[in-house]
VEXDREN-856779 format. One record per atom (N, C-alpha, C): residue in one letter; atom name; x, y, z; chain. Coordinates in nm, 4 decimals. Layout:
<rs>
+---+----+----------+----------+----------+---+
| r |  a |       px |       py |       pz | c |
+---+----+----------+----------+----------+---+
| a | CA |        X |        Y |        Z | A |
...
+---+----+----------+----------+----------+---+
</rs>
This chain:
<rs>
+---+----+----------+----------+----------+---+
| r |  a |       px |       py |       pz | c |
+---+----+----------+----------+----------+---+
| x |  N |   0.0824 |  -0.1193 |   0.0000 | A |
| x | CA |   0.0000 |   0.0000 |   0.0000 | A |
| x |  C |   0.0869 |   0.1258 |   0.0000 | A |
| x |  N |   0.1957 |   0.1211 |   0.0709 | A |
| x | CA |   0.2845 |   0.2363 |   0.0779 | A |
| x |  C |   0.3423 |   0.2677 |  -0.0601 | A |
| x |  N |   0.3796 |   0.1633 |  -0.1316 | A |
| x | CA |   0.4351 |   0.1823 |  -0.2648 | A |
| x |  C |   0.3299 |   0.2437 |  -0.3572 | A |
| x |  N |   0.2056 |   0.2017 |  -0.3459 | A |
| x | CA |   0.0969 |   0.2564 |  -0.4270 | A |
| x |  C |   0.0771 |   0.4047 |  -0.3969 | A |
| x |  N |   0.0798 |   0.4407 |  -0.2700 | A |
| x | CA |   0.0577 |   0.5810 |  -0.2339 | A |
| x |  C |   0.1733 |   0.6687 |  -0.2832 | A |
| x |  N |   0.2957 |   0.6164 |  -0.2780 | A |
| x | CA |   0.4097 |   0.6926 |  -0.3302 | A |
| x |  C |   0.3981 |   0.7086 |  -0.4815 | A |
| x |  N |   0.3599 |   0.6020 |  -0.5497 | A |
| x | CA |   0.3428 |   0.6091 |  -0.6951 | A |
| x |  C |   0.2308 |   0.7055 |  -0.7308 | A |
| x |  N |   0.1219 |   0.6984 |  -0.6562 | A |
| x | CA |   0.0095 |   0.7884 |  -0.6814 | A |
| x |  C |   0.0511 |   0.9337 |  -0.6588 | A |
| x |  N |   0.1304 |   0.9574 |  -0.5549 | A |
| x | CA |   0.1776 |   1.0921 |  -0.5266 | A |
| x |  C |   0.2661 |   1.1437 |  -0.6394 | A |
| x |  N |   0.3547 |   1.0593 |  -0.6899 | A |
| x | CA |   0.4429 |   1.0990 |  -0.7996 | A |
| x |  C |   0.3614 |   1.1284 |  -0.9256 | A |
| x |  N |   0.2675 |   1.0414 |  -0.9569 | A |
| x | CA |   0.1847 |   1.0609 |  -1.0760 | A |
| x |  C |   0.1009 |   1.1880 |  -1.0614 | A |
| x |  N |   0.0429 |   1.2074 |  -0.9434 | A |
| x | CA |  -0.0371 |   1.3278 |  -0.9194 | A |
| x |  C |   0.0483 |   1.4536 |  -0.9329 | A |
| x |  N |   0.1678 |   1.4504 |  -0.8782 | A |
| x | CA |   0.2582 |   1.5649 |  -0.8861 | A |
| x |  C |   0.2959 |   1.5935 |  -1.0310 | A |
| x |  N |   0.3258 |   1.4885 |  -1.1067 | A |
| x | CA |   0.3609 |   1.5068 |  -1.2473 | A |
| x |  C |   0.2428 |   1.5639 |  -1.3255 | A |
| x |  N |   0.1249 |   1.5144 |  -1.2962 | A |
| x | CA |   0.0065 |   1.5633 |  -1.3661 | A |
| x |  C |  -0.0183 |   1.7100 |  -1.3333 | A |
| x |  N |  -0.0003 |   1.7479 |  -1.2104 | A |
| x | CA |  -0.0208 |   1.8866 |  -1.1701 | A |
| x |  C |   0.0843 |   1.9779 |  -1.2330 | A |
| x |  N |   0.2068 |   1.9323 |  -1.2390 | A |
| x | CA |   0.3117 |   2.0132 |  -1.3005 | A |
| x |  C |   0.2821 |   2.0329 |  -1.4487 | A |
| x |  N |   0.2383 |   1.9296 |  -1.5156 | A |
| x | CA |   0.2090 |   1.9420 |  -1.6572 | A |
| x |  C |   0.0922 |   2.0359 |  -1.6814 | A |
| x |  N |  -0.0107 |   2.0281 |  -1.5998 | A |
| x | CA |  -0.1251 |   2.1161 |  -1.6201 | A |
| x |  C |  -0.0877 |   2.2611 |  -1.5907 | A |
| x |  N |  -0.0021 |   2.2839 |  -1.4944 | A |
| x | CA |   0.0432 |   2.4198 |  -1.4657 | A |
| x |  C |   0.1274 |   2.4733 |  -1.5811 | A |
| x |  N |   0.2087 |   2.3887 |  -1.6380 | A |
| x | CA |   0.2890 |   2.4313 |  -1.7513 | A |
| x |  C |   0.2008 |   2.4619 |  -1.8714 | A |
| x |  N |   0.0978 |   2.3818 |  -1.8910 | A |
| x | CA |   0.0047 |   2.4075 |  -2.0002 | A |
| x |  C |  -0.0657 |   2.5412 |  -1.9780 | A |
| x |  N |  -0.1109 |   2.5668 |  -1.8567 | A |
| x | CA |  -0.1780 |   2.6933 |  -1.8258 | A |
| x |  C |  -0.0830 |   2.8104 |  -1.8475 | A |
| x |  N |   0.0416 |   2.7938 |  -1.8093 | A |
| x | CA |   0.1407 |   2.8996 |  -1.8291 | A |
| x |  C |   0.1592 |   2.9298 |  -1.9771 | A |
| x |  N |   0.1684 |   2.8270 |  -2.0576 | A |
| x | CA |   0.1862 |   2.8459 |  -2.2017 | A |
| x |  C |   0.0641 |   2.9140 |  -2.2616 | A |
| x |  N |  -0.0550 |   2.8719 |  -2.2198 | A |
| x | CA |  -0.1779 |   2.9310 |  -2.2742 | A |
| x |  C |  -0.1851 |   3.0789 |  -2.2386 | A |
| x |  N |  -0.1595 |   3.1137 |  -2.1134 | A |
| x | CA |  -0.1661 |   3.2537 |  -2.0737 | A |
| x |  C |  -0.0563 |   3.3356 |  -2.1385 | A |
| x |  N |   0.0618 |   3.2781 |  -2.1513 | A |
| x | CA |   0.1725 |   3.3484 |  -2.2153 | A |
| x |  C |   0.1394 |   3.3752 |  -2.3620 | A |
| x |  N |   0.0851 |   3.2770 |  -2.4303 | A |
| x | CA |   0.0464 |   3.2934 |  -2.5703 | A |
| x |  C |  -0.0651 |   3.3965 |  -2.5826 | A |
| x |  N |  -0.1602 |   3.3910 |  -2.4919 | A |
| x | CA |  -0.2688 |   3.4888 |  -2.4933 | A |
| x |  C |  -0.2189 |   3.6301 |  -2.4722 | A |
| x |  N |  -0.1229 |   3.6465 |  -2.3856 | A |
| x | CA |  -0.0663 |   3.7789 |  -2.3605 | A |
| x |  C |   0.0018 |   3.8318 |  -2.4859 | A |
| x |  N |   0.0787 |   3.7478 |  -2.5518 | A |
| x | CA |   0.1470 |   3.7915 |  -2.6740 | A |
| x |  C |   0.0477 |   3.8186 |  -2.7856 | A |
| x |  N |  -0.0579 |   3.7421 |  -2.7928 | A |
| x | CA |  -0.1615 |   3.7679 |  -2.8935 | A |
| x |  C |  -0.2248 |   3.9046 |  -2.8692 | A |
| x |  N |  -0.2485 |   3.9362 |  -2.7443 | A |
| x | CA |  -0.3036 |   4.0670 |  -2.7104 | A |
| x |  C |  -0.2098 |   4.1801 |  -2.7458 | A |
| x |  N |  -0.0826 |   4.1624 |  -2.7188 | A |
| x | CA |   0.0168 |   4.2649 |  -2.7522 | A |
| x |  C |   0.0206 |   4.2861 |  -2.9028 | A |
| x |  N |   0.0231 |   4.1775 |  -2.9786 | A |
| x | CA |   0.0277 |   4.1883 |  -3.1244 | A |
| x |  C |  -0.0998 |   4.2551 |  -3.1770 | A |
| x |  N |  -0.2143 |   4.2205 |  -3.1201 | A |
| x | CA |  -0.3404 |   4.2818 |  -3.1631 | A |
| x |  C |  -0.3396 |   4.4322 |  -3.1362 | A |
| x |  N |  -0.2920 |   4.4744 |  -3.0206 | A |
| x | CA |  -0.2870 |   4.6172 |  -2.9876 | A |
| x |  C |  -0.1929 |   4.6900 |  -3.0829 | A |
| x |  N |  -0.0796 |   4.6303 |  -3.1124 | A |
| x | CA |   0.0157 |   4.6932 |  -3.2050 | A |
| x |  C |  -0.0456 |   4.7067 |  -3.3441 | A |
| x |  N |  -0.1092 |   4.5998 |  -3.3926 | A |
| x | CA |  -0.1697 |   4.6053 |  -3.5263 | A |
| x |  C |  -0.2814 |   4.7087 |  -3.5341 | A |
| x |  N |  -0.3641 |   4.7155 |  -3.4312 | A |
| x | CA |  -0.4720 |   4.8151 |  -3.4296 | A |
| x |  C |  -0.4142 |   4.9561 |  -3.4257 | A |
| x |  N |  -0.3101 |   4.9765 |  -3.3462 | A |
| x | CA |  -0.2468 |   5.1088 |  -3.3388 | A |
| x |  C |  -0.1883 |   5.1493 |  -3.4736 | A |
| x |  N |  -0.1216 |   5.0559 |  -3.5398 | A |
| x | CA |  -0.0633 |   5.0849 |  -3.6714 | A |
| x |  C |  -0.1740 |   5.1174 |  -3.7717 | A |
| x |  N |  -0.2839 |   5.0430 |  -3.7678 | A |
| x | CA |  -0.3948 |   5.0684 |  -3.8599 | A |
| x |  C |  -0.4556 |   5.2071 |  -3.8364 | A |
| x |  N |  -0.4742 |   5.2443 |  -3.7107 | A |
| x | CA |  -0.5315 |   5.3759 |  -3.6798 | A |
| x |  C |  -0.4369 |   5.4868 |  -3.7260 | A |
| x |  N |  -0.3078 |   5.4714 |  -3.7008 | A |
| x | CA |  -0.2104 |   5.5721 |  -3.7428 | A |
| x |  C |  -0.2071 |   5.5825 |  -3.8948 | A |
| x |  N |  -0.2135 |   5.4692 |  -3.9639 | A |
| x | CA |  -0.2115 |   5.4687 |  -4.1102 | A |
| x |  C |  -0.3351 |   5.5391 |  -4.1660 | A |
| x |  N |  -0.4521 |   5.5099 |  -4.1082 | A |
| x | CA |  -0.5755 |   5.5737 |  -4.1546 | A |
| x |  C |  -0.5701 |   5.7239 |  -4.1297 | A |
| x |  N |  -0.5235 |   5.7631 |  -4.0118 | A |
| x | CA |  -0.5135 |   5.9063 |  -3.9805 | A |
| x |  C |  -0.4151 |   5.9758 |  -4.0744 | A |
| x |  N |  -0.3048 |   5.9107 |  -4.1071 | A |
| x | CA |  -0.2061 |   5.9698 |  -4.1977 | A |
| x |  C |  -0.2664 |   5.9884 |  -4.3367 | A |
| x |  N |  -0.3455 |   5.8923 |  -4.3803 | A |
| x | CA |  -0.4090 |   5.9047 |  -4.5126 | A |
| x |  C |  -0.5110 |   6.0180 |  -4.5140 | A |
| x |  N |  -0.5878 |   6.0294 |  -4.4068 | A |
| x | CA |  -0.6868 |   6.1370 |  -4.3995 | A |
| x |  C |  -0.6177 |   6.2727 |  -4.3949 | A |
| x |  N |  -0.5160 |   6.2848 |  -4.3117 | A |
| x | CA |  -0.4438 |   6.4114 |  -4.2999 | A |
| x |  C |  -0.3702 |   6.4440 |  -4.4286 | A |
| x |  N |  -0.3188 |   6.3433 |  -4.4963 | A |
| x | CA |  -0.2492 |   6.3660 |  -4.6230 | A |
| x |  C |  -0.3429 |   6.4191 |  -4.7295 | A |
| x |  N |  -0.4638 |   6.3691 |  -4.7339 | A |
| x | CA |  -0.5624 |   6.4192 |  -4.8311 | A |
| x |  C |  -0.6001 |   6.5634 |  -4.8010 | A |
| x |  N |  -0.6150 |   6.5960 |  -4.6741 | A |
| x | CA |  -0.6516 |   6.7335 |  -4.6378 | A |
| x |  C |  -0.5414 |   6.8303 |  -4.6780 | A |
| x |  N |  -0.4161 |   6.7935 |  -4.6547 | A |
| x | CA |  -0.3050 |   6.8807 |  -4.6910 | A |
| x |  C |  -0.2988 |   6.8999 |  -4.8415 | A |
| x |  N |  -0.3177 |   6.7920 |  -4.9149 | A |
| x | CA |  -0.3138 |   6.7997 |  -5.0604 | A |
| x |  C |  -0.4282 |   6.8866 |  -5.1116 | A |
| x |  N |  -0.5480 |   6.8691 |  -5.0573 | A |
| x | CA |  -0.6614 |   6.9503 |  -5.0991 | A |
| x |  C |  -0.6390 |   7.0978 |  -5.0666 | A |
| x |  N |  -0.5859 |   7.1270 |  -4.9486 | A |
| x | CA |  -0.5616 |   7.2652 |  -4.9102 | A |
| x |  C |  -0.4559 |   7.3278 |  -4.9998 | A |
| x |  N |  -0.3550 |   7.2542 |  -5.0357 | A |
| x | CA |  -0.2468 |   7.3078 |  -5.1177 | A |
| x |  C |  -0.2952 |   7.3355 |  -5.2598 | A |
| x |  N |  -0.3807 |   7.2495 |  -5.3145 | A |
| x | CA |  -0.4262 |   7.2687 |  -5.4522 | A |
| x |  C |  -0.5326 |   7.3772 |  -5.4642 | A |
| x |  N |  -0.5980 |   7.4133 |  -5.3557 | A |
| x | CA |  -0.7006 |   7.5185 |  -5.3613 | A |
| x |  C |  -0.6385 |   7.6579 |  -5.3676 | A |
| x |  N |  -0.5148 |   7.6729 |  -5.3331 | A |
| x | CA |  -0.4504 |   7.8068 |  -5.3301 | A |
| x |  C |  -0.4218 |   7.8561 |  -5.4644 | A |
+---+----+----------+----------+----------+---+
</rs>
């Protein structure tokens, strides 16, 4: 019985370590996905604003 309980403890510990590592990887990947999404959205907003501002400058310059 003692050997069974030691084996069960080792297996349980290994299973818990693996699940914690899986959770760590999932959260780490999620964090990086969020960072990449924020960067892409920021770049898109800046690009759109630059295009809008560029058209206004061009229109103002040609009206003179």
